[in-house]
N, C-alpha and C positions, 0 to 999 in steps of 0.2 A: 214137426215142419217146416219144411223151407220155404222159407220167404223169398219169393223174384223181387231183384234193387228191380229201378226202375230205371229203360235204357234213357239214357239220354239224349237229348234233340238237336239233331245237326244240325249246324251254326247257317248253313244255308234257311233252313226250315224256318228257322227261331228270326231270321235276317228279313226273310217274305214278309214272316206274320206281320214284324214292324214296320215292315212298306208299309201291305193292305190296312192295320190298323192306322194309319199314316195318311195316306190314302183318304177314308172312311172320315178325320177331322179334318173339318174345314177349319178350324186355328191354327194346323198345320202350316195351310198353306198363307196364311195371312203372317203368319211365324217368321215366314221364312222373307217373306216380299216386304215385310219390317225391316228386319235384320238388314235388309240389300239398300234400303232406303237409309237407316244409321247408317253404315259402313262407308254408305259413299259421302251424308252431307255432314257427319264427327269424326268418322276414323279416318277417313282421306285424308280434310284440311292440314288435322297434325300433322299425318305426313306425306303430305306436301310442302310447311313449312320448316318441318325437319331435315327432308333434303335438300330446300336450298341454302341450307347450310355447307353443302359441297357438291356443289354443281354452280360453274362460272354466271352469272345473273349476265343479261342485257349491259350493254354498254360495258362492262366489268375484262372485257378480254384483253386490251394492249394493259391495264392494273394486271391482269394476274398471269400474262403473256401465256395466256393460255386462248385456245379456242372457246364460243360461246355454247354454256350446254355441257359440257365437257365438265370433270370431275375435279375434283381441289380441293385440298388443305387453307390454301390463304384466305375462309375472311373466319375459320374456328385459329390459326396465327394469327391474324390481326385482331380480333378480337381478347383472347387469353394471353398474349405474349408480348406483341408488338408495342411499339413506345405507345400508341395510340388509346391504346388499349387499359391504360386507369381510365380513360377518359371516358371510351364505349361502357367499358362492364362493369371493372372492377370496383372504381370511386361509385359510380351507381348503384352495386351491389352492396357497400358498405352502407352507403345510406336507406338502403332498404333494410336492412335486417336491419339494424340501429335505430330507425323508426319502427319495424314490424315489434322488438322487442320490446321495449321500452312501453309500445301501446297494450302491450299483454300483460305487462308486471302490473302498471298500471290500474286500465279500467277492469282486470281478475282482483284488483284490490280493493278497490272502490265498487265494484259488483258484489263483491260477495261481501262488503259491509252496508250495504243496499238489501243484497237481498236479506240479509239477518234482520234486519231491523222490519223487514218490511211483511217478514214473514215468520220469524219468531218474539216478537217483542209486542209488548202493546203503545207503540208509538204512537203519538197523538195523529188523525185522518192515515191509517196506512191503506184504505183500500184504496181511496184517493190516490196517493200517491204509489198505488201498484197497478195504475193506467198511466198516471200522470208522468212519470220515470222512465215508459216504455217511448212517447213521443218521438224521442231522439231518431230513435233507428228505422223509426218511421220515414225521417226525410232523409231527403241524399245528401250525402257529403260532407258536398259542394255546396245546399244550404247556407253550413257553417263556414267556411270557406269563404263565401263570397261576402257575411255579416262580419269574418272578421278582416278584410279586405277594406271596407267600408269604414272598419275603425279609427284599424292602424296605419292605413295604408301612407305611404310616404313616397316623398318623389322622383326614386328610382326608375321608377319606366313609366315618368310623366306622366299628365292627362289630369283626372282631377284626384284631390289630396283627398285624405281619409282625414275625417271628422277633428281626428285629434292635432293633424298639421293644421286644419283650416282654423286650427282654434289657437294655434302658436305652439303648442308643445310636439317637439320630432321629436320623432319614435325610431329609433335603429333598424337600420336591418335583419340583427339577429330576430326581432321581436314581430315589426312586419311581415318577415322572408324566412320561408326555410326551414331547420328542425321542429326547434320549440313551438310553431300553429299548428305544423300539420299534426306532433304530434297531440299537443291541446282537444285539435279536434274530432282526432280518429281517437280518444280515449272517449268523450261526448260521445259516439254515437257509438261506442261498440261495448258502456258501458250497461245497455239496457239488455245485448246479447246476455252478458251475465247474470243480468238481475233473473231472468229469465228460466235461464240452463241450469242453475244453480237452483234457485228457490224453488227447483221444481224437486232439483234433487231434497232439498229443505222439507219440502210437506211430505214425501217418501220415508224421513226418520218420524220413528213410531217415540213422539214423548216417552214411551214408557221404562224405553234404554238408559233416557236421562234419571226416569227418577228409580233406577233401582240402583244406579252410581251415585246417586243420590244419600239416600240410604245406603250404601254401604261408606258412608262417609268422603264420597271422593270429591273434590271441589272443584268450581266452577271450571279453572283452564286445566284444568284436567280430564275434565270430561269434554272438552270443545278439543284439545287436543289429541284425546284416545278415542272417543267415541263419533264425533261428528267430523272432524277434519277427515278420518279415515273412509266416511259414509258419501263425503259428498268431494273425497280427492277423484275421485272418477269425471263429476260433474265439472273442476272449475277447468280439469288435463283439456279435457273434450275443448271447453266457449276457448282455454288461450289457444290452443293449437288450430282451432277454426280462427278463431283473429287475427293468428298469424299467418294462415292462407291469402286469408283476404286481402291484408294489408300488402301482402308480396305485388299485389295486381291492382291496390288502386293506383287510380289513373289523376281522377279532376282534385284533388286534394294538393296532392305535388307537381299538377300542372297550371293551378292558379298560384299557392304562392309555394313554389320552386323554381319554377321556370326565370323569372323576376332577378333571382339573382344567383340561374347558373346552378340551383340546386337540384343535380338529376336524382332521381330513383332509375330502378330498368324500365317500371312502365312509360315514364314520361323517356327514359332513355330510344325504346322501343320509336314511341310512336315518333320519333325525334329522326332516327335511322330510315323510317318507312318515308316520311314525309324529306329529305334528303336520298330519298331512291338506291340507301343503301342495302337492298330486299341480303344480300346475303349477311349482310353484319346483323338487319334485325332479325332473323330465323337463329343465327347466335341466341342473340341476347333472350327469344320467344323461348327457345329452347332450356334457356338456366331456370328462367321465371316458372313450365312445367314442372321440371327434374323437382324443385324446391316445389311448388305445392299438391304433387302424387305423392310430395317423400312426406310432408309433411299430414295429406288427408289418408291416408298409409298405418301413417303412426294412429291416428283417429280413432283407425278402426280396428286397430289393434287396442288401443284404450278403452274403446265401448266392448271390444270381448271380455276383455279383464273384469272389464264391471258390473260383466254379468256374477260374477264371484263373489260381490260385495251383496248381502239380502239386509235389505232396509225393512223390517217388520215391518205391514201395509195387512187392509185389505179392517177384514172383522176384528174390531178390538182393538187399530191402530189411533194411539191419538195426536196429536199437535201440540204441545205444549207452547204455550206466547209468556216469556218474560217477564215481568214490572220495570216498566223501567223509574217508577219513582218521579224525582225532581228530574231529573234527566227525560220524561216523556217530551217535551216539550222543542228542547233543547236538539234531539236524537230527528223534532220534525222539522226543526231550522235546516240541519243539515239536510237532509230530503229537498228542504223548497229552496234552497241555494242549490243543489244540481240541477232541479226543476227549471231555475228563474236564468242558468248558465246557460241548459240545455237547450233552456225551449224559448223563455219571456224573450231573454237580450239578443240570440239571433232573428224572432221574428222579425220582432220587433224595430230592429236595425238593419232592418233589409225594407221593412214596410216606412219607417221615415227617411227612409235615405229615397225611395221614389216618388215622394211630394215634397224633397225637395229643393230649388232653383241651386243653389252655394252648399256643398259639402257642409255640415256641423254646423250653420248657423239656424241657432232655434227663433228662430222671431216669426211674427205672424206674415210678414209680407214674403216670404220666404217659401212657403209650404203653396203647393200650388198640387194640380193633378192635372197638370200638361201631358208629364209622363205615360198618363196612363188614355187619356181623353184627349187629351189638347190639337191642336191646328199650328202648322207652320209655325214646327222649332226651330231654333238658333243653330241647328246642329246642319251638317255636309248632308249625312246618308240618312237620317232620318227624319219627316219634315212630321210624321206623324203621332201618338201614341201609343200605347204602342196596340191598343184592340181597336184604331183607326190604322192600323197599317195592318197591309197586306200576304207586307211576309211573313209574320205572325202566324195571321189565319192560313196563311197558307204551314208553314212548317205545326200547327196547330192540326189542321187536315191531314197531313203527311203521317201526324203522330197518331194518327184515328187510325190510318188505314192500314198504318205498316204494323204497328203494335197492336191495331187489334184484330187484323189479319190475322197477326205471327200466332196471338193468342188462341184463338177459335182456333188453327189447324194444331197449336199446341193440348189443349187439349182434349177435340177427339183421338188424335195423336196418342194420350197420353193413359186416354182411357182403351184403347183398343192396343194399346203396348200391354195395359194389364190384362184384359180380356183372352189376350194370345199368350203370355204369361202360367198363367191359370190353367189354360184350358193345352194348353198343345202337349202330347204324349212323346216326346224328346227332351229329357233336361239338359243335352245342350244346349237345345234353340233353346231353352226358356234362360236358362244362365246369361248364354251372349245376348241374350233382347235387356236381361237386366242390367252386364254391365255398362254394355254401350249409349245404351240413354244414361248411365248414371257418369261416362265421361267427359261431358262438359263442365262437372262438378269440381273436377278434378285442375283445370286446368284456366288463371284467372281469364278473365273475360278480355280483355286488351292483345296478350298472347292466343286468345281462339280466333278472336277480329281479324291477329294479322296471316291467321293459318289462314281459316276464310276466303282473305283476300289474295292470299297465293295458288288459293284453288281457281276461284272464279274470276280473279283479273285478265283471264286469255281463254281464249277457245281452246274447248278439251273434247274433241269429240264431239258428239252433235251436241253439245252444253255451247253456246256462246259467249262470249268475254259480254259479264254481268255487270260489272263495275258501272257506276256510277245511275244503276238504275235499282224503286225500290224490290224488284223481286228478290237482291242478292240482300239487302238488312231485311226482310220476313225470311227471308231460307237462314241465315244466319243467328233471327231470332229464335225462330223454333228450334235450332238448333242444343242452341245455349240454355234456353226453356228448359228443355225437354227432361232433365233431374228432373224436376219440383213434378210437370206431366205427370209425369211415367212412375212416379212414387204413389202420384194421391189416384193410378189410376190405378195401378200394385193394390194396393190396401184399400182400396172399394171392391173389388173387384176377390181377394180373398176376400170378403163377407158373404158374399152372394155364390151361394150353392147351383147344383143342375136344374134344381132340383124344376126348375119353371120352365129352365129350354128346355128341360126332356120333354116336360107336357107338351111342351109348343109341338115338339120336333115327331113327336105318334099324333097327334093333329093334323098333323102336314104339312106344319108350315115348312117354307124356307131356308135354310141361314142365315143369307138376308135377310130375311120379315123380321126371322127369333133378334138377331142384334138389334133392328131400324123400329121395333113394337113391342119387345121387350124388357133389354140388357139398355139400352139406352134413357131408355123413359125409368127403370127402377135407378139407373145412377145418375140421374138428372141432376141432384144436391154435388155431389165429386167432381163433375161435370163441370158445372158451371162455379164448384172452385178451381178446379183445373186451367180455368177462363181466365177467372177473373188473378188467381194471385199470378201468374206473367205476365199483364196487361200492366197490376201494380208496377212488378221490377221497369219489366223494358218503360214507362212512363218515364221513368229517374235516372234511366242506365246511360252509361255515358262512354264507356269502352266501344260499346260495337261502334258505336254510330261516330264516335272522331273518327276510329280509323277508313268508316265503310262508305258516312256520306258526304256526298258533295253540298253546292248550294243549292242545286233543282228538290233535291234527296234531306233540306234541312228536318229535323225535329224540332220539337220542343227544346232537345235539351242540348243540340247543337247548334241555336237557332241563339240561345243565351250565350255558349261560347263565344260564337263570333263576334255576338258586341260583346263583351268583356276585349274580344283582342280589340275592338273597337275608342274601346275604353268612354263606352255611351252604359254607366255604371249604372244610373235609373233605371233605365232599361232592362236592361240583363236583370237584377235585382226583380224586377215587377213579374218579366217572364218566370224564373224563378218558384214567388212565391205561385204562379199561376199553378206551376207542377206541386209542390209541393202540398196544397190545398187538395187537385187532384186524387194525387197518392198517399193521403189522409181522408180523403170522402172513399176510397177505394175501398180502405183497408178497415175504414168501416163498415162499407158495405159485406164486405168479408165475415166480419164478427156479427154481424146480427144475422146473418142468410143463414152459416155456419152453427151459429149459437153458442165459438167458443172464441176466445182469449187467441192469444200473439203466445201465451203462456200454454195453453193447452196445444194447441200447434204443434209448441216444439217438444211435447213428451212423447212423441213418436216418435 
């Protein structure tokens, strides 16, 4: 019997069917609109800043000997090979790499040790330490930088001396500024990240593996080297690469502790170039920062794929063994306690006491005052009242709430829509494009992304007016920068939601907009709130975007504090920082209460 082979469907007919299916799925139109929006808000600024490296900038025509707007390699040559290249690029690059590498090594070693103590031993108070050791990661990095200058600041830059200097103890520049304090502060800040990531990996390792090895006669060092370490190695590499990428774009700490002694990094070099209107050189530096960030995080992605090859026995029957430390139980707790003291108690108490001292470093009752909080007619030129009674402070609070709040709400809603489009569109390339374009800002350090946004929106382009100096630019930039977190939250939420409820509403006659607003959004209210709060917390303590894009009239709390530092109003600046830290901490606790998870669980996905 002959079996008739099915005839192939012509390409035109297959294309027509796909178009009909696409037309009948509203998510496709939503996906196209979102793709166009993020191509303009994310991809276009990056292209604009990179293009600036090859175009003669305004005012540089005579220097470059070419017409403004024409193509040139001048900025590339000036940054890479000229006599100024050492100052503009190579020295900041060397400083940045050395800071990042040292921070990674020390943070990984310290974080791995603490993760083992908290998760695999019977250390005294380990449950309390599991939360307390994470607090430094909730605080802005420059909280620690300001605490450091409060104690160790010398007279190199003038203004009020540090506590040690006020007490007659001279602090050398290498201790007060530059490489050492920057590394110490970044290690304090990033050690909790290693603790969280490696701790998650340790909890997934089945204790029965170690039991089997122990029964077979393996010594503890052999078990650690050949069983535990290979299983947690992907987590160690991932945390190290994430810290490295973050350090490359770190701005606030080098700005506070590096600039006084001309210790520049790529981030501060980019800021100085923009501040001196060397936009072409700034574009080259931004390109270098982007390249390092992209390479680092692509390596991290590769590491995560490799990590799937490692099977850590879990699920039913898995056991997590804790090792008895015996007489070392309290000694281990003292080590963890020292980390909490150095990373939390000392910085916060230092900042607080600095805000209630008339003269730094004098611990007498007559020197304590709350004038810098609620005082009147202060003996300063530009700050006549305490910050809580200063209109500029409340103006910054209002701007922060307006800008960060609006951007966070927009990010949360757009993130949920991205998740809906990614899971509902029937064109795979569009789904993949939305995934990648919304993740792109995470590959670009904040300082470089801010420069990219400035490059695109500083002048009028077509129907879009120049937005520099307006809150709208800050909102747009913040929305774009926070999309990696908001979109991943939305995608994760929509992955868990089936089509049944939406299909039932469609059969009942509900249109797409009604289904979205009456069914999808109410069901996903929890992830939506998280997608709003996470960008809000991050935006409250962010510096990189605002320091480039904000002007005095659009000051937010972070830039207002940095301006006070520039004016040497240290007590008032530290008071503002404490308010920011308080808001960030309360917001983090709120997220944990609403979601029922901690930071550790949040990093498991």
